Structures are given as structure tokens and as C-alpha cells.
Residue, then its C-alpha position, 0 to 999 in steps of 0.5 A: m221577795a227575790s227568793v220566791s219563784v213564780l211560774v206564769a202560764g198563758h199567752v205571749n203576744w206582740d202588741v201594736t198600740l195605736r193611740v187614737d182620738r176616739l174609739p170608732e163607732p160602727d161605720g165611723e172613723a178615728a184618727i191615729r195619734s201615735q203608734r208603738q210596738s212592744g211585747g204583750g199577752s197577760a202571762a208575759n205581762v205578769a211575768a215581766a211585772l213580777a221580775g220588776l218587783g224582784l221575784e224570780a219569774e219563769l214563763i210557759g207559753s208559745v210563740g212563732d219563729d217569726d221576728n215578732g216571736l224573737l222580739a217578744r222573747r228578747e224583751l222578756e229576757d231583758a226584763g229578767v224573765s226566764v223563757s226556757g219554758v216558752r215553745v218556739i213553733e216552726d213556720a208559725e206566726t206569733a199572736v199580734k194584738y192591736l190595741l186602740v187606746d183613746e184619749d181617756g186611756e180606754v182600750a179596745i183590742l183587735g188581734n189574731d191568736g197566732v200560736n199563743e195556745a200551742v202548749t197542750p197538756t202533753d207538752l208540759e214538763p211536770a218537773r218545771i211546774r213542781a219546782a216553782d213556789h207558786v203557779h199563776l195561770t192566765g187565759q189559755r187552753p182550758d185543758t192545759a190550764a187544768a193540767i198545770a193546776r193539777i200538777a201544781s196542786e198535787a205537789g203542794v204548790s199554790v195556784s192563782f188563776d186570772p181567766g180573763r175576758r173569755l171566762a164566759d166562753r170557755d169551761y175553766g171549771d177544773a182549773l178554777a176548782l184547784a186555784d187558791v186565788v182567783f182574779v176577775t174583773d167586776r164584770e167577770a165576777t158577775a158571770l163567774l158567781a152566776d154559775e152555781s158550780t163556781a159560786a162556792l169559790a169564795d168559801d175556800r179560797i181568795v177571790v179578788v175582784t178588780c173594779g178599775a178606777d174604783g179599786a179592788e175587793a177581796y173575799t176570803p173564807e174569813r172576811s172581805y177586804g176593800h181598797d179604793g185605789f189611787d187617783v191617777e190620770p189614766v193614759d193607757t189601761a192595757g196591762a193594768g190588771d196584769a200589773f195588779a195581779a203581779g203586785f197582789l201576788a208579790t205581797w201575798l206570797g211574802d205573807e204580808g196579808v190580803d189587805r196589804a196585797l190589795a193596796y200594793g196591787n192597786a198601786c201597781g195597776s194605777l201606775t201602769a194605767s198612768r203610762d203608755g203600754a201594757r209592759s210599763a209595770p212599775t218597780a218596787e221603788a215606784v210602788k213604795d212612793v205611791l204607798t207612802e204619799 
């Protein structure tokens, strides 16, 4: 897998994770059990997970020139991710997300966007995109996502896209149309497939639907696949979907098939959900242990 290079584009955040006794109701209050800080953002999470699985991972994104941006970049470099494509914006704040995690591992998120969408189409370096073996897009400016997908597609580079929670609020049609693999949750799939312009996606590409503790499904032009996932005690589900995407891509790009990619992705997601923090993706050795149990 080490010879495969993946360019990931999207958000680079700094996460503050607050473990609470329960997610507060309106006008309610919850007790903080513990607090920790680490890098986050879907693009950064996927890139770090890919590097941990032995692939060459590079990142396109943006951070501020503050302490959080410095910490985020250092953490990614320590994980083996190339951050040469990450823009540092002067006199700006890195996006900070506050993740509330209850005793069942469920997550609610508060945050500011900071400068995590400072990369515009005019900031892109086409040569960097064309040099990758694969490009993975996460939630970001729709015009930037579309421009990256277009450059990659024209160069014959495969593209995957995980638009994330804001799928229903943003027009990602151009990027989705060029994606070879689309990742959505079961909730997001309802919104995606309800739109007639995207309902035909599974006719000429792979659509992967994650279903939390119930595993994941994949739909291809030839057939559909399913995997029930793995039975783990959830500790923190933040980043589990990003780890799943990294595991699926690592396997699919290695020509091991969609069925195997689903199992590998579920193993990565399950292991991440059983640990603290969005940046707790497992190593290839840990995944192997799960798959052979």
C-alpha cells in the first residue's frame, strides 16, 4: 500500500473534546467529566488515518497562523502526513470544534469555521492534484471541491467524495458528478437519493452508505454489498466515519474488492469508535487482529 499516494482536501480543525455525563437538553446542564485537545477536521482525520495504514497521504486545506494552527500542522506531520499543501493564513484563527461526547459515545459538535475554507479554486496547484494516485474530497467550499474533482478527473486520477453533514445545505452537484466513490451516512443518503439529479449516482459509480453500529453497505453498477460491522463498546464515535473512509480507500485502491473494503473500513471505524478522540485511527496491525478474530 505504501506506493499509493492519496491527496485529501477539506477541513483542518483543532478539536476540544469534552466528555460529559449526558448531552444537555434545551435549558439543561451537563457535567464535564474530562477534557482533551487534538487535531481534527474530516480531511485531516482521513489523511492521518491513511498514513497510519501505510499509504502516502498529502493534505490540501487551510489553518490560521495561531497556536492551534501550528499544533494541528505539527500533529499531522508527526502522523506522516505531508502538509505542504496546507495554506497558513496570516492574522487568522484556525477553526476550533468543541465535541461533546456522552457516556454512550454519542457526539454533538459546536464550533467556529475559522479559516478552514480559505482555499479557493484560484489557490489550487493543478500539478499537485495530477501527481496523486487518488483524490479524496471532504466537506469544503463547493466550487473548490468541484475544481479539484475536475482537475483530477481530466488527469485520469480517481476521485472519492464524503460531503458530510452539510450535504443538504450546499450544492455539491458538480463534485458528486465526477466522483468515482461517494461516502454518505444512512441519513445523508436519504437526502442525496431524494434529489433526481443525484439519484443515478449508483448507476455508474460506487455509493457507500455507513450505518453506524449496523455496519455499512455499498452499491455499484453491478451489485450491492453489505457488512454488519463489529461489536464494540463505543467510547467516542467522533472520527469513526473518517477512519472508515480511510480503511475502505486503502483496501479498494489496493484492488482487494468492494466486499473486502467494506469489512476493512468497518474494522477501522469500530476501533476508532472504541477509543477516545477523532484522531485515534488504528494501525494496519490492529485492523488485522479485528478481521482475524
